[in-house]
CHARMM-style PDB file with segment names, atoms N, HN, CA, C and O in Angstrom:
ATOM      1  N   MET     1     151.529  23.038 175.070  1.00  0.00      PROA
ATOM      2  CA  MET     1     151.779  21.766 175.572  1.00  0.00      PROA
ATOM      3  C   MET     1     150.462  21.205 176.415  1.00  0.00      PROA
ATOM      4  O   MET     1     150.156  20.033 176.631  1.00  0.00      PROA
ATOM      5  N   LYS     2     149.794  22.405 176.814  1.00  0.00      PROA
ATOM      6  HN  LYS     2     150.043  23.358 176.638  1.00  0.00      PROA
ATOM      7  CA  LYS     2     148.584  21.867 177.562  1.00  0.00      PROA
ATOM      8  C   LYS     2     147.668  21.230 176.703  1.00  0.00      PROA
ATOM      9  O   LYS     2     147.053  20.242 177.106  1.00  0.00      PROA
ATOM     10  N   GLU     3     147.456  21.802 175.248  1.00  0.00      PROA
ATOM     11  HN  GLU     3     147.955  22.604 174.920  1.00  0.00      PROA
ATOM     12  CA  GLU     3     146.659  21.000 174.335  1.00  0.00      PROA
ATOM     13  C   GLU     3     147.038  19.537 174.041  1.00  0.00      PROA
ATOM     14  O   GLU     3     146.224  18.623 173.910  1.00  0.00      PROA
ATOM     15  N   ALA     4     148.568  19.413 173.940  1.00  0.00      PROA
ATOM     16  HN  ALA     4     149.230  20.155 174.046  1.00  0.00      PROA
ATOM     17  CA  ALA     4     148.951  18.205 173.560  1.00  0.00      PROA
ATOM     18  C   ALA     4     148.672  17.242 174.406  1.00  0.00      PROA
ATOM     19  O   ALA     4     148.647  16.110 173.924  1.00  0.00      PROA
ATOM     20  N   GLY     5     148.384  17.397 175.885  1.00  0.00      PROA
ATOM     21  HN  GLY     5     148.404  18.317 176.276  1.00  0.00      PROA
ATOM     22  CA  GLY     5     148.284  16.718 176.664  1.00  0.00      PROA
ATOM     23  C   GLY     5     149.400  15.398 177.395  1.00  0.00      PROA
ATOM     24  O   GLY     5     149.236  14.489 178.208  1.00  0.00      PROA
ATOM     25  N   LYS     6     150.539  15.910 176.589  1.00  0.00      PROA
ATOM     26  HN  LYS     6     150.672  16.649 175.928  1.00  0.00      PROA
ATOM     27  CA  LYS     6     151.645  14.995 176.938  1.00  0.00      PROA
ATOM     28  C   LYS     6     152.830  15.904 176.970  1.00  0.00      PROA
ATOM     29  O   LYS     6     152.757  17.004 176.423  1.00  0.00      PROA
ATOM     30  N   PRO     7     154.119  15.440 177.688  1.00  0.00      PROA
ATOM     31  CA  PRO     7     155.240  16.158 177.736  1.00  0.00      PROA
ATOM     32  C   PRO     7     155.782  16.409 176.106  1.00  0.00      PROA
ATOM     33  O   PRO     7     155.744  15.507 175.268  1.00  0.00      PROA
ATOM     34  N   LEU     8     156.215  17.589 175.863  1.00  0.00      PROA
ATOM     35  HN  LEU     8     156.246  18.321 176.544  1.00  0.00      PROA
ATOM     36  CA  LEU     8     156.579  17.776 174.605  1.00  0.00      PROA
ATOM     37  C   LEU     8     158.332  18.231 174.510  1.00  0.00      PROA
ATOM     38  O   LEU     8     158.897  18.890 175.384  1.00  0.00      PROA
ATOM     39  N   SER     9     158.843  17.830 173.539  1.00  0.00      PROA
ATOM     40  HN  SER     9     158.384  17.295 172.830  1.00  0.00      PROA
ATOM     41  CA  SER     9     160.235  18.105 173.153  1.00  0.00      PROA
ATOM     42  C   SER     9     160.254  19.464 172.425  1.00  0.00      PROA
ATOM     43  O   SER     9     159.257  19.889 171.843  1.00  0.00      PROA
ATOM     44  N   ALA    10     161.403  20.118 172.478  1.00  0.00      PROA
ATOM     45  HN  ALA    10     162.213  19.772 172.951  1.00  0.00      PROA
ATOM     46  CA  ALA    10     161.406  21.350 171.581  1.00  0.00      PROA
ATOM     47  C   ALA    10     161.244  21.238 170.238  1.00  0.00      PROA
ATOM     48  O   ALA    10     160.758  22.176 169.605  1.00  0.00      PROA
ATOM     49  N   GLY    11     161.617  20.118 169.650  1.00  0.00      PROA
ATOM     50  HN  GLY    11     162.011  19.356 170.164  1.00  0.00      PROA
ATOM     51  CA  GLY    11     161.435  19.930 168.365  1.00  0.00      PROA
ATOM     52  C   GLY    11     159.856  19.613 168.101  1.00  0.00      PROA
ATOM     53  O   GLY    11     159.270  20.065 167.117  1.00  0.00      PROA
ATOM     54  N   GLU    12     159.370  18.974 168.862  1.00  0.00      PROA
ATOM     55  HN  GLU    12     159.846  18.607 169.661  1.00  0.00      PROA
ATOM     56  CA  GLU    12     157.663  18.775 168.797  1.00  0.00      PROA
ATOM     57  C   GLU    12     157.342  20.384 168.793  1.00  0.00      PROA
ATOM     58  O   GLU    12     156.884  20.932 167.791  1.00  0.00      PROA
ATOM     59  N   VAL    13     157.562  20.930 169.734  1.00  0.00      PROA
ATOM     60  HN  VAL    13     157.934  20.484 170.549  1.00  0.00      PROA
ATOM     61  CA  VAL    13     156.824  22.285 169.903  1.00  0.00      PROA
ATOM     62  C   VAL    13     157.173  22.954 168.477  1.00  0.00      PROA
ATOM     63  O   VAL    13     156.251  23.534 167.904  1.00  0.00      PROA
ATOM     64  N   GLU    14     158.289  22.916 167.939  1.00  0.00      PROA
ATOM     65  HN  GLU    14     159.038  22.445 168.405  1.00  0.00      PROA
ATOM     66  CA  GLU    14     158.735  23.656 166.775  1.00  0.00      PROA
ATOM     67  C   GLU    14     157.980  23.217 165.410  1.00  0.00      PROA
ATOM     68  O   GLU    14     157.847  24.004 164.473  1.00  0.00      PROA
ATOM     69  N   LYS    15     157.453  21.760 165.384  1.00  0.00      PROA
ATOM     70  HN  LYS    15     157.560  21.120 166.146  1.00  0.00      PROA
ATOM     71  CA  LYS    15     156.660  21.311 164.280  1.00  0.00      PROA
ATOM     72  C   LYS    15     155.236  21.981 164.468  1.00  0.00      PROA
ATOM     73  O   LYS    15     154.577  22.485 163.558  1.00  0.00      PROA
ATOM     74  N   ILE    16     154.884  21.902 165.760  1.00  0.00      PROA
ATOM     75  HN  ILE    16     155.419  21.492 166.499  1.00  0.00      PROA
ATOM     76  CA  ILE    16     153.592  22.199 166.115  1.00  0.00      PROA
ATOM     77  C   ILE    16     153.062  23.810 165.726  1.00  0.00      PROA
ATOM     78  O   ILE    16     152.013  24.149 165.178  1.00  0.00      PROA
ATOM     79  N   THR    17     154.115  24.589 166.188  1.00  0.00      PROA
ATOM     80  HN  THR    17     154.967  24.313 166.633  1.00  0.00      PROA
ATOM     81  CA  THR    17     153.808  25.994 166.321  1.00  0.00      PROA
ATOM     82  C   THR    17     154.501  26.744 164.758  1.00  0.00      PROA
ATOM     83  O   THR    17     153.983  27.696 164.174  1.00  0.00      PROA
ATOM     84  N   GLY    18     155.547  26.149 164.399  1.00  0.00      PROA
ATOM     85  HN  GLY    18     155.968  25.375 164.873  1.00  0.00      PROA
ATOM     86  CA  GLY    18     156.282  26.757 163.407  1.00  0.00      PROA
ATOM     87  C   GLY    18     157.326  27.849 163.954  1.00  0.00      PROA
ATOM     88  O   GLY    18     157.984  28.585 163.219  1.00  0.00      PROA
ATOM     89  N   ILE    19     157.368  27.844 165.077  1.00  0.00      PROA
ATOM     90  HN  ILE    19     156.834  27.246 165.674  1.00  0.00      PROA
ATOM     91  CA  ILE    19     158.423  28.909 165.765  1.00  0.00      PROA
ATOM     92  C   ILE    19     159.679  28.395 165.603  1.00  0.00      PROA
ATOM     93  O   ILE    19     159.874  27.181 165.671  1.00  0.00      PROA
ATOM     94  N   ASP    20     160.550  29.181 165.396  1.00  0.00      PROA
ATOM     95  HN  ASP    20     160.392  30.167 165.340  1.00  0.00      PROA
ATOM     96  CA  ASP    20     162.277  28.824 165.296  1.00  0.00      PROA
ATOM     97  C   ASP    20     162.569  28.252 166.345  1.00  0.00      PROA
ATOM     98  O   ASP    20     162.221  28.765 167.408  1.00  0.00      PROA
ATOM     99  N   ARG    21     163.261  27.081 166.328  1.00  0.00      PROA
ATOM    100  HN  ARG    21     163.545  26.664 165.464  1.00  0.00      PROA
ATOM    101  CA  ARG    21     163.927  26.226 167.198  1.00  0.00      PROA
ATOM    102  C   ARG    21     164.846  27.058 168.430  1.00  0.00      PROA
ATOM    103  O   ARG    21     164.760  26.774 169.625  1.00  0.00      PROA
ATOM    104  N   LYS    22     165.729  28.133 167.866  1.00  0.00      PROA
ATOM    105  HN  LYS    22     165.798  28.364 166.896  1.00  0.00      PROA
ATOM    106  CA  LYS    22     166.397  29.048 168.905  1.00  0.00      PROA
ATOM    107  C   LYS    22     165.487  29.836 169.822  1.00  0.00      PROA
ATOM    108  O   LYS    22     165.889  30.173 170.936  1.00  0.00      PROA
ATOM    109  N   GLU    23     164.311  30.131 169.403  1.00  0.00      PROA
ATOM    110  HN  GLU    23     163.985  29.857 168.499  1.00  0.00      PROA
ATOM    111  CA  GLU    23     163.408  31.084 170.028  1.00  0.00      PROA
ATOM    112  C   GLU    23     162.758  30.152 171.047  1.00  0.00      PROA
ATOM    113  O   GLU    23     162.621  30.490 172.223  1.00  0.00      PROA
ATOM    114  N   ILE    24     162.404  29.097 170.620  1.00  0.00      PROA
ATOM    115  HN  ILE    24     162.515  28.823 169.665  1.00  0.00      PROA
ATOM    116  CA  ILE    24     161.798  27.802 171.704  1.00  0.00      PROA
ATOM    117  C   ILE    24     162.816  27.560 172.764  1.00  0.00      PROA
ATOM    118  O   ILE    24     162.465  27.650 173.941  1.00  0.00      PROA
ATOM    119  N   ASP    25     164.033  27.264 172.458  1.00  0.00      PROA
ATOM    120  HN  ASP    25     164.318  27.191 171.502  1.00  0.00      PROA
ATOM    121  CA  ASP    25     165.006  27.158 173.492  1.00  0.00      PROA
ATOM    122  C   ASP    25     165.168  28.235 174.318  1.00  0.00      PROA
ATOM    123  O   ASP    25     165.102  28.089 175.538  1.00  0.00      PROA
ATOM    124  N   LYS    26     165.387  29.377 173.771  1.00  0.00      PROA
ATOM    125  HN  LYS    26     165.441  29.495 172.780  1.00  0.00      PROA
ATOM    126  CA  LYS    26     165.322  30.720 174.603  1.00  0.00      PROA
ATOM    127  C   LYS    26     163.965  30.722 175.719  1.00  0.00      PROA
ATOM    128  O   LYS    26     164.127  30.938 176.920  1.00  0.00      PROA
ATOM    129  N   ALA    27     162.951  30.512 175.251  1.00  0.00      PROA
ATOM    130  HN  ALA    27     162.820  30.336 174.275  1.00  0.00      PROA
ATOM    131  CA  ALA    27     161.805  30.542 175.877  1.00  0.00      PROA
ATOM    132  C   ALA    27     161.709  29.356 177.003  1.00  0.00      PROA
ATOM    133  O   ALA    27     161.331  29.574 178.154  1.00  0.00      PROA
ATOM    134  N   PHE    28     162.057  28.229 176.571  1.00  0.00      PROA
ATOM    135  HN  PHE    28     162.364  28.052 175.636  1.00  0.00      PROA
ATOM    136  CA  PHE    28     162.331  27.109 177.551  1.00  0.00      PROA
ATOM    137  C   PHE    28     163.032  27.337 178.776  1.00  0.00      PROA
ATOM    138  O   PHE    28     162.579  27.098 179.895  1.00  0.00      PROA
ATOM    139  N   LYS    29     164.242  27.846 178.495  1.00  0.00      PROA
ATOM    140  HN  LYS    29     164.610  28.041 177.586  1.00  0.00      PROA
ATOM    141  CA  LYS    29     165.299  28.320 179.450  1.00  0.00      PROA
ATOM    142  C   LYS    29     164.790  29.346 180.489  1.00  0.00      PROA
ATOM    143  O   LYS    29     165.093  29.321 181.682  1.00  0.00      PROA
ATOM    144  N   GLU    30     163.931  30.310 179.858  1.00  0.00      PROA
ATOM    145  HN  GLU    30     163.685  30.331 178.889  1.00  0.00      PROA
ATOM    146  CA  GLU    30     163.378  31.266 180.728  1.00  0.00      PROA
ATOM    147  C   GLU    30     162.188  30.475 181.303  1.00  0.00      PROA
ATOM    148  O   GLU    30     162.165  30.627 182.525  1.00  0.00      PROA
ATOM    149  N   LEU    31     161.213  29.705 180.872  1.00  0.00      PROA
ATOM    150  HN  LEU    31     161.232  29.582 179.879  1.00  0.00      PROA
ATOM    151  CA  LEU    31     160.279  29.277 181.769  1.00  0.00      PROA
ATOM    152  C   LEU    31     160.785  28.183 182.659  1.00  0.00      PROA
ATOM    153  O   LEU    31     160.125  27.805 183.626  1.00  0.00      PROA
ATOM    154  N   LYS    32     162.012  27.641 182.327  1.00  0.00      PROA
ATOM    155  HN  LYS    32     162.548  27.948 181.541  1.00  0.00      PROA
ATOM    156  CA  LYS    32     162.529  26.646 183.691  1.00  0.00      PROA
ATOM    157  C   LYS    32     163.113  27.354 184.804  1.00  0.00      PROA
ATOM    158  O   LYS    32     163.209  26.826 185.912  1.00  0.00      PROA
ATOM    159  N   ALA    33     163.567  28.709 184.520  1.00  0.00      PROA
ATOM    160  HN  ALA    33     163.488  29.138 183.620  1.00  0.00      PROA
ATOM    161  CA  ALA    33     164.199  29.361 185.290  1.00  0.00      PROA
ATOM    162  C   ALA    33     162.873  30.036 186.507  1.00  0.00      PROA
ATOM    163  O   ALA    33     163.077  30.389 187.669  1.00  0.00      PROA
ATOM    164  N   GLU    34     161.882  30.040 185.940  1.00  0.00      PROA
ATOM    165  HN  GLU    34     161.717  29.754 184.996  1.00  0.00      PROA
ATOM    166  CA  GLU    34     160.621  30.264 186.655  1.00  0.00      PROA
ATOM    167  C   GLU    34     159.901  29.466 187.327  1.00  0.00      PROA
ATOM    168  O   GLU    34     159.024  29.732 188.149  1.00  0.00      PROA
ATOM    169  N   ASN    35     160.401  28.162 186.854  1.00  0.00      PROA
ATOM    170  HN  ASN    35     161.113  27.946 186.186  1.00  0.00      PROA
ATOM    171  CA  ASN    35     159.728  26.860 187.544  1.00  0.00      PROA
ATOM    172  C   ASN    35     158.332  26.922 186.790  1.00  0.00      PROA
ATOM    173  O   ASN    35     157.364  26.611 187.485  1.00  0.00      PROA
ATOM    174  N   ALA    36     158.107  27.243 185.599  1.00  0.00      PROA
ATOM    175  HN  ALA    36     158.892  27.496 185.035  1.00  0.00      PROA
ATOM    176  CA  ALA    36     156.851  27.154 184.848  1.00  0.00      PROA
ATOM    177  C   ALA    36     156.422  25.978 184.160  1.00  0.00      PROA
ATOM    178  O   ALA    36     155.282  25.658 183.821  1.00  0.00      PROA
ATOM    179  N   ILE    37     157.909  25.166 183.947  1.00  0.00      PROA
ATOM    180  HN  ILE    37     158.835  25.426 184.221  1.00  0.00      PROA
ATOM    181  CA  ILE    37     157.768  24.095 183.183  1.00  0.00      PROA
ATOM    182  C   ILE    37     158.754  23.094 183.814  1.00  0.00      PROA
ATOM    183  O   ILE    37     159.843  23.430 184.279  1.00  0.00      PROA
ATOM    184  N   VAL    38     158.235  21.724 183.786  1.00  0.00      PROA
ATOM    185  HN  VAL    38     157.351  21.452 183.408  1.00  0.00      PROA
ATOM    186  CA  VAL    38     158.916  20.617 184.420  1.00  0.00      PROA
ATOM    187  C   VAL    38     159.403  19.650 183.181  1.00  0.00      PROA
ATOM    188  O   VAL    38     158.929  19.641 182.045  1.00  0.00      PROA
ATOM    189  N   SER    39     160.469  18.840 183.693  1.00  0.00      PROA
ATOM    190  HN  SER    39     160.855  18.848 184.616  1.00  0.00      PROA
ATOM    191  CA  SER    39     160.809  17.638 182.791  1.00  0.00      PROA
ATOM    192  C   SER    39     160.506  16.461 183.371  1.00  0.00      PROA
ATOM    193  O   SER    39     161.332  16.090 184.206  1.00  0.00      PROA
ATOM    194  N   PRO    40     159.389  15.614 183.154  1.00  0.00      PROA
ATOM    195  CA  PRO    40     159.077  14.434 183.850  1.00  0.00      PROA
ATOM    196  C   PRO    40     159.839  13.243 183.010  1.00  0.00      PROA
ATOM    197  O   PRO    40     160.001  12.139 183.530  1.00  0.00      PROA
ATOM    198  N   VAL    41     160.305  13.540 181.656  1.00  0.00      PROA
ATOM    199  HN  VAL    41     160.174  14.437 181.234  1.00  0.00      PROA
ATOM    200  CA  VAL    41     161.157  12.557 181.171  1.00  0.00      PROA
ATOM    201  C   VAL    41     162.306  13.284 180.626  1.00  0.00      PROA
ATOM    202  O   VAL    41     162.150  14.505 180.619  1.00  0.00      PROA
ATOM    203  N   ARG    42     163.378  12.867 180.184  1.00  0.00      PROA
ATOM    204  HN  ARG    42     163.505  11.875 180.189  1.00  0.00      PROA
ATOM    205  CA  ARG    42     164.524  13.515 179.647  1.00  0.00      PROA
ATOM    206  C   ARG    42     164.182  14.215 178.441  1.00  0.00      PROA
ATOM    207  O   ARG    42     163.586  13.514 177.623  1.00  0.00      PROA
ATOM    208  N   CYS    43     164.427  15.566 178.061  1.00  0.00      PROA
ATOM    209  HN  CYS    43     164.911  16.135 178.725  1.00  0.00      PROA
ATOM    210  CA  CYS    43     164.251  16.285 176.869  1.00  0.00      PROA
ATOM    211  C   CYS    43     162.892  16.552 176.675  1.00  0.00      PROA
ATOM    212  O   CYS    43     162.590  17.293 175.739  1.00  0.00      PROA
ATOM    213  N   LYS    44     161.935  16.040 177.456  1.00  0.00      PROA
ATOM    214  HN  LYS    44     162.180  15.438 178.216  1.00  0.00      PROA
ATOM    215  CA  LYS    44     160.346  16.584 177.350  1.00  0.00      PROA
ATOM    216  C   LYS    44     159.938  17.291 178.464  1.00  0.00      PROA
ATOM    217  O   LYS    44     160.310  17.086 179.620  1.00  0.00      PROA
ATOM    218  N   TRP    45     159.010  18.289 178.006  1.00  0.00      PROA
ATOM    219  HN  TRP    45     158.707  18.455 177.068  1.00  0.00      PROA
ATOM    220  CA  TRP    45     158.511  19.360 179.014  1.00  0.00      PROA
ATOM    221  C   TRP    45     157.173  19.314 179.055  1.00  0.00      PROA
ATOM    222  O   TRP    45     156.472  18.858 178.151  1.00  0.00      PROA
ATOM    223  N   GLU    46     156.725  19.842 180.229  1.00  0.00      PROA
ATOM    224  HN  GLU    46     157.294  20.212 180.963  1.00  0.00      PROA
ATOM    225  CA  GLU    46     155.055  20.071 180.348  1.00  0.00      PROA
ATOM    226  C   GLU    46     155.023  21.116 181.526  1.00  0.00      PROA
ATOM    227  O   GLU    46     155.933  21.194 182.352  1.00  0.00      PROA
ATOM    228  N   PRO    47     153.941  21.882 181.535  1.00  0.00      PROA
ATOM    229  CA  PRO    47     153.462  22.848 182.416  1.00  0.00      PROA
ATOM    230  C   PRO    47     153.834  22.583 183.822  1.00  0.00      PROA
ATOM    231  O   PRO    47     153.636  21.395 184.075  1.00  0.00      PROA
ATOM    232  N   ALA    48     154.245  23.167 184.719  1.00  0.00      PROA
ATOM    233  HN  ALA    48     154.405  24.133 184.513  1.00  0.00      PROA
ATOM    234  CA  ALA    48     154.449  22.946 185.991  1.00  0.00      PROA
ATOM    235  C   ALA    48     153.045  22.713 186.755  1.00  0.00      PROA
ATOM    236  OT1 ALA    48     153.031  22.489 187.965  1.00  0.00      PROA
TER     237      ALA     48
END
């Protein structure tokens, strides 16, 4: 996310990394709970 320089959706992360979408969603959920990522725009995420 930092390298992209912009907020990313889970789908964009999937395309960039090749990681399964379910794993990304699980990681996003954990990162949100830890306040490690924030959503400046709907469905887009960036490091806090």
